[in-house]
N, C-alpha and C positions, 0 to 999 in steps of 0.2 A: 504493500499500500504506499502510495506517494505520501512524503511528508507535507504538512500543510503550513502554509505562510500567508498571514494577512497583511495587506499593505493599504496604508492610508496616506495618500499624497497630502503634502503640505499645501496650503492655499497659496501662499506667497512667501518668497525669501529676498532678502535684499543682501547684495553682496558688494564688496569695495572694489574688487578686482576680477579680471577674468581668469577663472581657474577650472581645474578638473571637478566635475560634479559626482560624488559617490551616491549611492542609494540613501544612505543616512542623512544626506544633506537636503533631500527633496521629499522624504517620505519617513513614516513611521512603521516600524516592523513588530509584528507580534507572532510568535512562534515557540514551540517546545523543541524545535530542532536545534541540535548542537552546532548548526552552521549559521546561527544568527550573526555572528560577529563577521564571517566571511560574506554573508550577504550585505550587510551594512557597508562594507568596504568595497563592493563591487562598484567599479567604475561605469558611469551611465553615459556622460557626455562631457566633453571638454569645451569650455566657452572660449570664444576668441573675438577680436575685434569685429569680425565679420557679422557677429551676432548683434552688434550694437549695443543698445541698453536694455532692450526688453527681449525676453524669449519665453516661449511656453512649452514645457515639457509635458506631453500627453502621456496619461496612464497606460494607454494601449501599447505605445512604444517601448515604455519601461518594462511591461510585462512580456512582450514579445522578445525583448533583449534578454531577460532574466530566463525565459523559458529555454532559449537556445543554449544558455550557459549551465542551467540546472535543470535537466530534462527529468531529473527524479523528484522534483518538488512541484506541487501544485500551488498556484499563486491565486489568491482571491482579493479583490479590490474592494475597499470600504471607503465611503466619504467622497470627497472631491475627485474630479477626473483629470484635473490638470494642476500643474505647479506654475505660477508666474515666477519667473526669474527676472529680477531688476538690478541693474549694475549702477550704483551710485559711488563714484569715487569720493573719498573723503574731501570735503571742502574746507578751505582756509577760513579762519575765523573772520567775521564781517568787521570791517573798520568802524570804531565808534562814530566817526563822522557820518558814515552812511546810515548807521542806525539812528543817530540824532536826526538827520535829514528826514528819513522815513517817518519817524515819530512825530515830527512837527507837521510833516505833510497830512498824515492820518488825523492828527489833533485838530488842524485847521479845517480840513475837510468836513470832519464830524460836527465841529462847531458850527460851520456855515449851513450844514443840513439841519441841525437842530432850529437854529434861528429862523432859516426859511420856513421850517414847517410851522413854527410858532406864529410867523407873520401870516402864513397863508390861512391858518385856522383862527386868526385875531385872538391870540392868546391874552395879550395884554388888556384889550377892552374887556374881555371876559373876566380877568381878575379885577380890574377896576369895579366891573358891575358887581362882582361878589363882594368886595370891600364895602361898597354902597349898601348892598343888602344886609350885611352883618353889622355895620357900625352906624349907618344913616348918615355917613358924610362921604364926600367926593375925595379921592386921592389919586393923583396921577401915578404915583409909583408906590403901590402897596407892598412895600418891602416884606412885612411881616407874613405875607403870602408868597411873594416871589422868592424869598431866600429859602424857606422850608421846601417849596416846589422844586427848586434847582437842586438842592441836596438830595431830596427824594428821587429826582431823576437819575442821578448818578449812582445812587444806592440800588435803585431798581435795576439799572443796566447791569450792575455787578452781580445781582442775586440772579438775573435773568441768565446770564451766561455762565454762572456757577463757578466763577474763577476771580481769584484776586492775585494777579501775577502767576505763580505756579501753585498757589494754594486752591484746593477744591473745598467747597462747603459740604457737600455730600456726595454720594456715589452716583446719584442720578446724573445721566449725560445731559448736557445743554442742548438746546434746539440746534445751535451751530454745530456741535459735534454729531448730533443726528444727520444733519444735512450733509456734512462732510463725509460720514461714514456712507450714507446712501450714494452719494456721487462716487466715491471709492469703488463701491460695489458695482455700479453700473459701468465705470471705467474698465474695472477688471473683467467683468463679463465681456465687455467688447473686445478687449485685448485677448482674452482667451479664445474668442471666436475668429477675430481677424488675423491674429498672429500665429494660431496653430496650423502647422503645415499640412495637418490632415484635412483641413477645411479648404485647402487651396484647390481650385478646380483643375489646375495644371497637373496635380498629382492623381487624379482620378483615371482609371482606365476601364 
C-alpha cells in the first residue's frame, strides 16, 4: 500500500531574492512516512529574474513533479490550489525629509477636505443656530461648541480606524483594513488566474 502524504499549499510567500524553492517553502506537509524531511527538501522550482516579481506555482505541477520522483507515495491536496510567490527586494529606509513631505501633504489635504465638507454642509451656520437655540443669544463664533466638536472629530477618526500610530485599541479590524484585505484577495485571485501558466491558452493542446 502506497504511503499517504497530505499537502496544503501556502497562499502567498514573500521573498527578498530569487532562489531555489523547496517543497517546505511553498507548502505544508502532513504524513506518517519517514520520508517527510526528504519530501520537504525536494526542489520544486528555481526562481530567476525572468520570472520578474510575481510567479504562481500551481499545485497540479507540484504534485505531478512529486509523483514522478516518488512513485511509491500517494499525494492528496488540501486547501488552496496555488501559491503566489512575490519577490520584494529589501528597500532602503525612507529619508526623513521624504517622510516629512508626505506627512505634510496628507495633513494639508485632509484638512482641506474636512474644511470644504463643512463649508458645503453649512456647518458654521448650523452651530450658530444651535448656540442660539441653547442660549437665546447670537454668537458668530460659538467656541464652546466648535472646540469640543473639533476634538471629537479627531478622536472619532482615531477610534474609527482603530489605530494610534502602531497601537491598536482592540482586535477588531478597522473598515480600512477590511477594504485593504478585500482588495488584496481580489488582486491575488486575479494574479492566480492570469499568471498561472496552466491557464495560458498557448499551453492548451
